[in-house]
Steps between C-alpha positions, in 0.01 A plus 500: 500500500611141551716504188649834596588375845650182354713702259608732779593202716706347225677828441576539870632143511728560201631823646560330835686215332716744307580695815595184688727385215671838476531565872595146609881545460480812711293319761757219511778752531313670779474171688880467510574872516813570697730300268804692376647461150864596457800422283873513555709799401821377340825691471684499167879543526775571248680177396816686386673830549407750233265770384119497502314584179381851429142382433391333823183289526190684616343432836201271451626359171511128445814296442519355149509138393882492520487595870727804458437797728800698372850440364822597675797580273864527610681708239819517708563125525868409445531280186859392581414139600306459175789640294745268678281199417476607136879535481545155659269346241685672215832370636356148533381509139845610385649202683250270329591642159873462573451141623300411188768650275772309687306174467455562127874561465581177686260308277657651188846409630377148572369474144841605371671244720262230384570587138873490566457170680322357197793603282749346742290182510492480122878547480550247779291236320683569173837459673386173657377375163839583348683336791289187468566482126876540554507237773296256290747545212795460736345186650459354151863584428618352830292186439674454165834572662427246773417235241824571316699495823347167592585357159859627523536354848372166374745494205797602711408235750509229231831627365650514849387147576673374185818673605522748212478809717564604852234461767527875569333579169197298597485660845517845347213413266289384794575822689386709201183290477428551874559877471257520209239305697540734800474805277192351331336427835568856623361647180185290527451618860548862390247446222251356748541805726457737207182321394360522855576874514332541161189315618492716815530815289181400319325495841648833613782349708830661403813344653870545433749219430570476876126465579466850650212733403585768246487855635334647190217247538424535872689790657331777299166321520511485879602867513205596279256306714632668817488847346144453370387363837647801679341736247158341551539528876584869466193552283277318749633713782446817296142398414427428867641840595285665230186328632581611854568856386170507309313385809675763710408767245135392499497514880662846496249626244209366704639651821557833324147494359345423838701774672450759226125474453238335723123521550317566825246217503146460634220252419329574167175691557600633842443870579773756560400661830780756518838590350763580763784638284513795266541510125853399393611447862813298582430190707707229664444127528199436726375861509120529510363646178126431507212328681246274337193301598342192348122503532487142374642397838249629760498449876160474670479542876162346588355474852436148625345395829735369767307173504565439130863614510648163616315321220676696224834357380780697338503431126134400483294618205251785532279723286458877507273748327570869472238762550326574173607172333280202419758220475699339779879499492710199606716573804736332742550545874854626561469606865285511813493738794277538801274793588 
């Protein structure tokens, strides 16, 4: 009998413990009974003007991971702004192609001018070499002539002093000697100038006999530089216009895409409470299309004594347990109101 009673007592204790464990959440809930659990009902509106899908979401269904409740499509959207942007980009690209072709032509013309300049430079150096050779030969001839004139002047001077000839003969010989010396001096100066021009030609400096720059050496070169500079500027302007047109086209495409097709959004996992519109209905911007609730965001209205109410601060942390659950949920105080 003693063992039987002991076994019965143990069994009753185990059953009582099990009952307490299972019933405790309900007892706790009973102690704070009167609390209300609610959630917000949110209104989903159409982001664009268009047509609702034929297959609408079912009431009570959950929103997918992408957060899309339904998609609104505008099949009647005017594509004119997009077509205008595409035409502007095509025109800008044509301008770029034309500017590139013009720059290539100017560069080819500059190459031709440079080649012609090289030929002129070669001819100019050859002419200077020939001029220098001629002047050197003439100077040698004049030097010999000056020596002979000096000798003749000396002989006529001796003869005139002895009285065999007139003094005029000697004076005439001196004049011829002086003329030859002047001519020789001028020729040497001309030779020096020719040599300086030849040395400058080796360094790319082409000057005429008067010291002025030659037109074939600098006039065409300056014109080529100006033309190429203008062509590059035109190409830069065309490229900038193409970039701007491409940006405008991208913006037009994005605007067209956003206005042609848009999704009615809700938090992933939320529940569609009701659908307000019909299948394939036409809606405007901001029209209500559905209602949804998010049970992950619950509102608990719990009674608190008036004495404890002043001790609770807005934003303070709290814990809540729902009836039938065993774990506590973290919560936050968002509002207070009196009885």
